[in-house]
C-alpha positions in Angstrom: -2.2 -39.6 68.0 -2.0 -42.7 65.7 -4.7 -45.0 65.7 -4.1 -48.2 64.8 -5.0 -48.9 60.9 -7.8 -51.9 60.7 -9.2 -53.5 58.2 -12.7 -53.6 57.6 -13.6 -56.0 55.5 -11.2 -58.4 57.9 -13.1 -57.7 61.4 -14.0 -61.3 62.6 -15.3 -61.9 66.1 -13.6 -65.2 67.8 -16.0 -68.1 68.6 -16.2 -67.0 72.2 -17.8 -63.6 71.3 -20.6 -61.6 73.1 -22.3 -59.8 70.7 -25.2 -57.5 70.9 -27.3 -55.3 67.9 -29.4 -52.9 67.2 -29.6 -49.5 65.1 -27.0 -47.2 63.9 -27.2 -43.6 65.2 -24.9 -42.3 62.5 -22.2 -43.9 59.9 -20.2 -46.5 61.2 -17.6 -48.5 59.7 -16.9 -51.9 61.2 -14.1 -52.5 63.6 -14.6 -48.9 64.9 -15.2 -48.6 68.9 -19.2 -48.0 69.6 -21.7 -46.6 73.1 -25.3 -47.2 72.9 -27.1 -43.6 73.1 -29.5 -43.7 76.4 -32.0 -41.1 74.9 -32.1 -42.2 71.3 -31.4 -46.1 71.8 -29.1 -46.3 68.8 -25.3 -46.8 68.7 -23.0 -44.1 68.0 -19.1 -44.0 67.8 -16.9 -43.5 71.3 -14.4 -39.9 71.2 -12.7 -39.9 74.6 -12.4 -36.1 74.4 -15.7 -35.3 72.8 -18.6 -33.8 74.4 -21.3 -36.8 75.5 -18.9 -39.6 73.4 -16.8 -40.5 76.2 -18.4 -43.8 76.8 -17.5 -47.4 75.0 -19.5 -50.5 75.0 -18.3 -53.2 72.2 -17.0 -52.9 68.2 -18.9 -53.0 65.3 -19.0 -55.9 63.3 -20.1 -54.1 60.3 -20.7 -51.2 58.6 -24.2 -49.0 59.0 -25.9 -45.8 57.7 -27.7 -44.3 60.4 -31.1 -46.0 61.2 -29.2 -49.5 59.6 -28.8 -52.5 61.9 -25.9 -52.7 62.9 -23.5 -55.8 65.1 -22.0 -55.1 68.2 -19.1 -57.2 69.7 -19.2 -56.3 73.4 -16.2 -59.2 74.9 -13.7 -61.6 73.7 -11.4 -62.0 71.1 -11.5 -60.2 67.7 -9.4 -60.0 64.7 -10.0 -56.3 63.3 -7.0 -56.9 60.8 -5.1 -54.6 62.1 -1.2 -55.1 63.7 -1.3 -55.5 67.4 1.3 -55.3 69.6 0.8 -58.6 71.7 0.3 -57.3 75.4 0.0 -53.7 75.1 -3.3 -52.1 75.9 -5.5 -50.5 73.7 -8.0 -47.5 74.7 -10.9 -45.4 72.6 -8.4 -42.6 70.8 -9.8 -38.7 70.7 -11.0 -39.5 66.5 -14.5 -41.0 66.8 -14.5 -44.7 67.1 -10.7 -44.9 66.7 -8.3 -47.2 68.8 -4.5 -46.4 69.8 -2.4 -47.5 72.0 -1.7 -46.4 75.3 1.1 -44.4 74.8 -1.1 -42.5 72.6 -3.8 -41.0 75.0 -2.9 -37.2 76.2 -4.4 -34.3 78.7 -8.1 -33.7 77.8 -8.9 -37.4 77.3 -10.7 -40.7 79.3 -8.7 -43.4 79.0 -11.1 -45.4 78.0 -10.1 -49.3 77.9 -10.8 -51.5 75.2 -8.3 -54.5 75.5 -5.2 -55.8 75.6 -3.5 -57.5 72.3 -3.8 -61.2 72.5 -1.2 -61.5 69.8 0.0 -59.2 67.2 -3.3 -59.7 65.1 -5.7 -60.6 68.0 -7.9 -58.1 70.6 -9.4 -58.9 73.4 -12.4 -57.0 74.6 -12.2 -56.2 77.9 -13.9 -52.6 78.3 -12.8 -50.6 81.4 -14.0 -47.2 82.1 -12.8 -45.3 85.1 -14.9 -42.2 84.6 -11.5 -39.7 84.7 -9.9 -37.4 82.3 -6.3 -37.2 81.9 
């Protein structure tokens, strides 16, 4: 599986961004897919084939270590500093916090849609989790 390569320093929300804030429950880099752990109320890395991590709520806009503040984009357009293919759907990958194209999903993964590429540089976040495993 090949995740898109994100340039952490180039992650920028658009003016239509829907943003939330909180604290990191582990080390998180900008551009990583995260979920809110309801037990600890901390943001954690999504892993679509992990135990207890098969959920997604947004993309981290900044890097943070455990206990530090993190800003999360939950909707709208985002520049990930990555090369995207316009019109392609991108999903949470089996790498913690990673994003991959739909073609890279395999058996045992949950198909958690993160968004669709609006252009070769902009992803429109529209998280959808059907709650199934391939």
